[in-house]
C-alpha positions in Angstrom: -25.4 11.6 -2.9 -27.0 14.1 -5.1 -27.6 13.7 -8.6 -25.1 15.8 -10.2 -21.6 15.4 -10.7 -19.2 14.0 -7.8 -16.9 16.5 -7.5 -12.9 15.1 -6.4 -10.7 17.5 -4.7 -7.1 17.5 -6.2 -7.8 15.5 -9.3 -5.4 16.6 -11.7 -3.0 15.1 -10.3 -3.3 11.3 -10.6 -1.5 8.4 -8.7 0.3 6.1 -11.3 -1.4 2.4 -11.5 1.7 0.9 -9.3 1.4 3.3 -7.1 -2.5 2.8 -6.2 -1.9 -0.8 -6.4 0.5 0.2 -3.5 -1.9 2.7 -1.8 -4.6 0.0 -1.6 -2.5 -2.5 0.2 -0.9 -0.3 3.0 -4.2 1.6 3.2 -6.0 -1.9 4.1 -3.8 -2.6 6.7 -5.6 -0.2 9.1 -8.4 -1.9 8.2 -8.1 -5.7 9.5 -7.9 -6.3 13.3 -4.2 -5.2 15.0 -3.5 -8.9 15.7 -3.5 -10.2 12.5 0.3 -8.4 12.4 3.1 -10.2 13.6 4.3 -8.8 17.0 0.8 -7.5 18.0 -0.6 -11.3 17.3 2.4 -12.6 19.3 1.7 -9.9 22.1 -1.8 -11.1 22.4 -1.0 -14.2 22.1 1.1 -13.8 25.3 -2.1 -12.3 26.9 -3.9 -15.3 26.2 -1.5 -17.6 28.2 -1.5 -14.5 31.0 -4.5 -13.3 31.3 -6.6 -14.4 34.1 -9.6 -13.2 36.8 -6.9 -11.1 38.8 -5.3 -9.5 35.7 -8.9 -8.1 34.9 -9.6 -6.9 38.4 -6.1 -4.8 38.4 -7.1 -3.7 35.1 -6.7 0.3 35.2 -4.4 0.7 38.3 -1.2 2.0 36.7 0.1 -1.5 34.7 0.8 -0.7 31.0 0.9 -4.5 30.2 -2.1 -5.5 32.4 -4.1 -2.5 30.8 -3.3 -3.7 27.5 -4.4 -7.3 27.8 -7.2 -6.6 29.2 -8.2 -3.6 27.1 -8.0 -5.6 24.0 -9.4 -8.3 24.9 -12.5 -6.4 25.9 -12.2 -4.6 22.6 -12.5 -7.8 20.9 -14.9 -9.7 23.3 -12.4 -12.1 23.5 -10.7 -14.3 26.3 -14.1 -15.0 27.9 -14.6 -11.3 28.8 -17.6 -9.5 26.9 -17.4 -7.0 24.2 -16.9 -3.7 25.5 -15.3 -1.3 23.1 -15.5 2.0 25.2 -14.1 -0.2 28.5 -11.3 -1.3 26.4 -10.2 1.6 24.6 -10.1 3.3 27.9 -7.8 0.8 29.3 -5.9 0.8 26.0 -5.5 5.0 26.4 -3.9 3.8 29.9 -1.6 1.7 28.7 -0.4 3.7 25.8 0.0 6.4 28.2 2.3 4.2 30.1 4.7 3.2 27.7 3.2 0.0 25.8 4.3 0.0 22.4 1.7 -2.3 21.2 -0.8 -0.4 23.1 0.4 2.8 21.2 0.5 1.1 17.9 -3.3 -0.1 17.8 -4.9 2.8 19.8 -3.2 4.6 16.4 -5.3 2.7 14.5 -8.5 3.3 16.3 -8.1 7.0 15.7 -7.0 6.7 12.3 -10.4 4.2 11.4 -12.6 6.7 13.7 -13.7 3.4 15.5 -14.9 3.9 18.9 -12.8 7.5 18.9 -13.0 10.7 17.1 -10.9 10.2 13.6 -7.9 12.2 14.4 -4.8 11.3 12.0 -2.5 13.7 14.0 -3.3 11.7 17.0 -2.5 8.2 14.9 0.8 9.2 14.0 1.5 10.7 17.1 1.0 7.2 18.7 2.7 5.2 16.0 5.5 7.5 16.4 5.8 6.7 20.0 5.3 3.0 19.4 7.9 3.0 16.3 10.7 4.8 18.5 10.5 1.9 20.7 11.5 -0.5 17.8 8.2 -2.2 17.5 8.0 -3.3 14.4 3.8 -2.7 13.8 3.7 0.9 14.8 6.8 1.4 12.5 4.9 -0.6 9.7 1.7 2.4 10.3 4.1 5.2 10.3 5.3 4.2 7.0 1.6 4.0 5.9 0.9 7.3 7.1 3.6 8.9 5.4 3.3 6.4 2.2 -0.7 8.2 2.2 -0.2 11.4 3.8 -2.1 10.3 6.8 -1.6 13.1 9.3 1.8 13.8 7.9 3.3 15.1 4.1 3.3 12.3 1.9 6.9 11.1 1.6 8.1 7.7 -0.3 11.6 8.1 1.4 10.3 8.3 5.0 8.0 5.8 4.3 10.3 3.0 3.2 12.8 3.9 6.3 10.4 2.5 8.7 9.0 -0.3 6.2 12.8 -1.3 6.0 13.3 -0.9 10.1 10.1 -3.6 10.5 10.9 -5.5 7.8 14.3 -6.2 9.3 12.4 -7.5 12.4 10.5 -9.8 10.3 6.9 -8.0 9.9 5.9 -9.9 6.7 3.2 -6.9 6.0 6.1 -4.6 6.2 8.5 -6.6 4.2 5.4 -6.5 1.0 4.8 -2.9 1.4 8.8 -2.6 1.3 8.4 -4.2 -1.9 6.0 -3.0 -3.4 6.7 0.5 -2.4 10.5 -0.1 -4.0 9.1 -1.6 -7.0 6.9 1.1 -8.1 9.2 4.0 -7.1 11.3 2.1 -9.6 9.2 1.7 -12.3 9.4 4.1 -15.2 6.6 6.9 -15.5 3.7 5.9 -17.6 3.7 8.6 -20.3 0.0 8.6 -21.9 -0.7 9.8 -25.6 -0.4 13.5 -26.3 0.4 14.3 -23.0 2.0 17.9 -23.8 -1.6 18.5 -25.6 -3.7 17.5 -22.4 -0.8 19.9 -20.3 -1.3 22.5 -23.0 -5.0 22.3 -22.4 -4.7 22.0 -18.2 -3.0 25.2 -18.4 -5.8 26.8 -20.7 -8.5 25.6 -18.6 -7.0 27.6 -15.5 -6.6 30.5 -17.3 -10.2 30.6 -18.2 -10.4 29.6 -21.5 -13.3 27.0 -21.8 -13.3 26.5 -25.6 -9.4 26.9 -26.2 -8.9 23.9 -23.6 -11.8 21.7 -24.8 -10.4 21.5 -28.1 -7.3 20.6 -27.4 -8.2 18.2 -24.7 -10.8 16.6 -27.4 -7.6 16.5 -29.5 -5.6 14.5 -26.9 -8.8 12.2 -26.0 -8.5 11.1 -29.9 -4.8 10.5 -29.5 -5.9 8.3 -26.1 -5.0 10.1 -23.3 -7.0 8.7 -20.3 -6.6 11.8 -18.2 -8.2 14.0 -21.8 -10.6 11.8 -22.2 -11.8 12.3 -18.8 -11.6 15.8 -18.8 -13.3 16.2 -22.3 -16.0 14.0 -20.7 -16.7 16.7 -17.8 -16.8 19.0 -20.3 -19.6 17.3 -22.1 -21.3 16.6 -19.1 -21.3 20.4 -17.9 -21.3 22.1 -21.4 -18.0 23.3 -20.6 -16.8 25.1 -24.1 -18.6 22.5 -26.0 -22.8 21.7 -26.1 -23.9 19.8 -23.3 -24.4 16.4 -24.3 -24.8 14.0 -21.4 -24.3 11.0 -24.2 -21.2 11.8 -25.7 -20.0 12.4 -21.5 -20.8 9.0 -20.9 -18.8 7.9 -23.9 -15.9 9.3 -23.0 -16.1 8.3 -19.9 -16.1 5.1 -20.8 -13.2 5.2 -23.2 -11.1 6.4 -20.2 -12.5 3.5 -17.8 -12.1 1.2 -20.0 -8.0 2.0 -19.8 -8.0 1.9 -15.9 -8.8 5.7 -15.2 -10.7 5.8 -11.7 -12.3 8.9 -11.4 -13.8 7.6 -15.0 -15.0 4.9 -13.5 -16.9 6.2 -10.8 -17.7 9.1 -13.2 -19.7 6.1 -15.6 -21.1 4.7 -12.5 -22.5 8.1 -11.3 -24.4 8.4 -15.0 -25.6 4.6 -14.8 -27.2 5.8 -11.7 -28.6 8.8 -12.4 -29.9 7.5 -16.1 -28.0 10.4 -17.7 -26.6 10.0 -21.1 -27.3 6.0 -20.6 -30.1 3.7 -19.7 -30.8 3.8 -15.8 -28.8 0.5 -14.6 -27.6 0.5 -10.9 -26.4 -2.7 -11.8 -23.8 -1.4 -14.2 -23.4 1.7 -11.8 -22.1 -0.7 -9.2 -19.8 -2.9 -11.3 -18.3 0.5 -12.3 -17.9 2.0 -8.8 -16.3 -1.2 -7.5 -13.5 -1.1 -10.2 -12.7 2.4 -9.0 -12.8 1.6 -5.4 -10.5 -1.4 -5.5 -7.9 1.2 -7.3 -7.8 3.0 -3.8 -9.8 6.1 -5.6 -11.5 7.9 -2.5 -14.7 8.9 -4.5 -14.8 5.4 -6.0 -14.7 3.8 -2.1 -17.5 6.4 -1.1 -19.8 5.7 -3.9 -19.3 2.1 -3.5 -20.4 2.5 0.3 -23.5 4.8 -1.2 -24.3 1.6 -3.3 -24.1 -0.9 -0.3 -26.2 1.5 2.2 -28.7 2.1 -0.1 -28.9 -1.3 -2.4 -27.8 0.2 -5.6 -26.5 -2.7 -7.9 -25.5 -4.6 -4.6 -27.3 -6.1 -2.1 -27.3 -3.7 0.8 -25.4 -4.3 3.6 -25.1 -1.9 6.4 -21.5 -3.4 7.4 -20.1 -3.3 4.4 -20.8 -0.1 3.3 -19.6 1.4 6.5 -15.9 -0.5 5.7 -16.2 1.2 2.4 -17.2 4.6 3.7 -14.1 4.2 6.2 -11.6 3.4 3.7 -12.5 6.6 1.9 -12.6 8.4 5.3 -8.9 7.4 5.8 -8.3 9.7 2.4 -10.1 12.7 4.4 -13.2 12.5 2.2 -15.7 14.3 4.5 -19.1 12.6 3.3 -17.7 9.2 3.7 -16.4 10.7 7.3 -19.8 11.4 8.4 -21.6 8.2 7.0 -19.2 6.1 8.9 -20.1 7.1 12.0 -23.5 7.8 11.5 -24.3 4.3 10.2 -21.5 2.8 13.0 -23.4 5.0 15.8 -25.3 2.7 18.7 -28.4 2.0 18.2 -29.1 3.6 14.9 -30.9 1.0 12.9 -31.6 3.0 9.8 -29.3 4.2 6.7 -30.9 7.7 5.6 -32.2 8.3 2.7 -30.9 9.8 -0.8 -32.7 12.3 -1.3 -35.4 14.5 -0.2 -38.5 12.5 -2.0 -37.2 9.0 -0.5 -37.5 10.5 3.2 -41.0 11.6 2.4 -41.7 8.2 0.8 -40.6 6.8 4.2 -41.6 9.4 6.8 -44.9 10.3 5.2 -46.1 12.9 7.9 -46.1 14.1 11.3 -47.7 11.0 12.6 -45.2 9.1 11.7 -42.3 11.3 13.5 -44.7 11.5 16.6 -45.7 8.0 17.3 -43.8 5.9 14.4 -40.9 3.4 14.7 -38.6 4.1 12.1 -36.3 1.0 13.1 -36.5 -1.8 10.2 -36.1 0.9 7.7 -32.9 -0.9 6.5 -34.1 -3.2 3.5 -31.2 -5.4 4.5 -30.0 -7.8 1.7 -32.3 -6.3 -1.2 -30.6 -4.8 -4.4 -32.5 -2.5 -6.3 -32.0 -2.2 -10.0 -33.0 1.3 -10.4 -34.8 4.2 -8.8 -38.4 3.6 -9.3 -37.5 -0.2 -7.4 -36.4 1.5 -4.5 -39.3 4.3 -4.6 -41.3 1.1 -4.6 -40.1 -0.3 -1.8 -39.8 2.7 0.4 -43.4 3.7 -0.3 -44.7 0.2 0.9 -42.6 0.2 4.1 -43.8 3.8 4.4 -47.5 2.8 4.5 -47.1 0.3 6.9 -45.1 2.8 9.0 -47.6 5.1 9.3 -50.0 2.2 9.8 -48.3 1.2 12.7 -47.9 5.1 13.9 -51.8 5.8 13.6 -51.9 2.3 15.9 -49.5 3.6 18.2 -51.3 6.9 18.3 -55.0 5.4 18.9 -53.7 3.5 21.8 -51.6 6.4 23.4 -55.1 8.6 23.2 -56.8 5.9 24.7 -54.7 5.5 28.1 -54.7 9.1 28.0 -58.5 8.9 27.9 -59.1 6.2 30.6 -56.7 8.7 33.0 -59.0 11.6 32.1 -62.2 9.4 32.7 -60.6 8.2 36.0 -60.3 12.1 37.3 -63.5 13.1 35.9 -65.6 10.2 37.9 -63.5 11.1 41.0 -64.1 14.4 40.6 -67.6 13.3 40.9 -67.6 11.4 43.7 -65.8 14.6 45.6 -68.9 16.2 44.9 -67.0 18.5 42.4 -69.2 21.2 40.6 -66.8 21.8 37.7 -66.2 18.0 36.8 -65.7 17.7 32.8 -66.1 14.2 31.4 -63.6 14.0 28.4 -64.4 13.0 24.8 -63.5 9.7 23.8 -60.3 10.1 21.0 -61.3 9.6 17.4 -60.7 6.1 16.1 -57.4 6.1 13.5 -58.3 5.4 10.2 -57.8 1.8 8.8 
C-alpha cells in the first residue's frame, strides 16, 4: 500500500447512491454461506436428515446428490464430519458436473470468492447459469447478482431483474429484496449535482490535456457544491495539476466531497490521514473514512479498509476481517485485494506482510533471521496503531525478539553440527588416521 495517492480505474463513471446501496446488498450475498439461501438451506436440511455413514462411503462414486450432501458437510465441517474444504470442493465439483443445481450454485460462489479455488467469475457465471436453467432459485438469484455487478458478464440491469423475478416468484426472500431494491433504484430520478455542465466541460478539457483550464472549471463547479468536482479539484491540488500543489487544500476539498457522501473522496481523505499529508497523521480518523467508503461498496474503500484491519491502522488488527474486506474488493476485480485475500488466507501463512520496506527491515533484521528465525507470530493480533511511529515501535521490538531467537537457534544448530564433527574426529583418531582434523567449537551467540 504505497503512500502516494491510490488510483481508481474508471473513477469518472460514478454509480448513483441508490444503486450503490443495492450493489452493496447484492454483493454481500456472495460473502455469506450458501446455506442462508432458501432452497440451499432446504437442500442442506434434507442432507441433515439423509446423511449417514453409507452415504459418506458412497461419496465420489457418481451420485450427484450424495456428493453434494457429503461435499457440503466436509466444506462446513458439519454433520459430524471433519472440516476438509479441498475434499469437499472435489465432491462439489463432481456433483455440479453431475447436474446438481444446488452444487452448481454453491460451487459458483466459491469461484466468485476465490474460496478454495482460483477466483474465476466466468466459471462462476457458467455454473450459476446451469443452476438457473434448472429453475433453481439460488442460482437464478446469483446470476441476477452477476448481471447487476458485472461479474463475468457485462452489467445489465434488465437481465438482472429478469433473473431476480424468476427467483422471487419461487419465494426466494433474497431475490425479492434484490428485485425491490433494484427496481426502486432504476425508477428513482437521477440526482443532478449543482453546476454539472461546468464539471462535464472540465472533464472534457482534462481529457484534452488542458490541466489549468480544467482546474478552473472544476474549482468553479466545486464552489457551487458539486461533489464530483470537489473530489476532482482535490486531486488537482494533491498532484499539482494546473494549480499549485497543496495537500492541505486537497484535504479541504476531499472533506467537502466526503461530507456529501462521495465514496472516492472518503478513501482519499482516509489516505491523507494515514500518511499525514495536508492533515495531522491520525490512523483512527483514516479508518473511519475507509469504513464509510467501504460500506458504500466502493472497491478501493473496501481494499483500504482491508489494509486497515491487516495492519492495525486505526482499528484492532484482525486477519479474518482483513480477508473479508479484501474479498469484497476482489469481487469487483481489484487486483491488489485479489492478491492479498489469497495471500492472507494461504494455509500455513501466519504473517500479514509489511506496508513498506522499512517495516520489513525492522522486523526481518538480518540474514540470520531469515536463516534461523521463526517468523510465525509476527502478527500483531488485536493491536490498534494510532500512527506509523507506534507501528514502527512494535515491529522494532518484535524484530529484536525474532532476531534473538534466531541467534539462539543458529547457536543450537552450530553446536549439534560441531558435536557430530567431534564424533567423526574421535572416530578418525581411534581408527589410527593421520589426517584427522579437530573441529573448531562454534562462537557463542551474543546476548
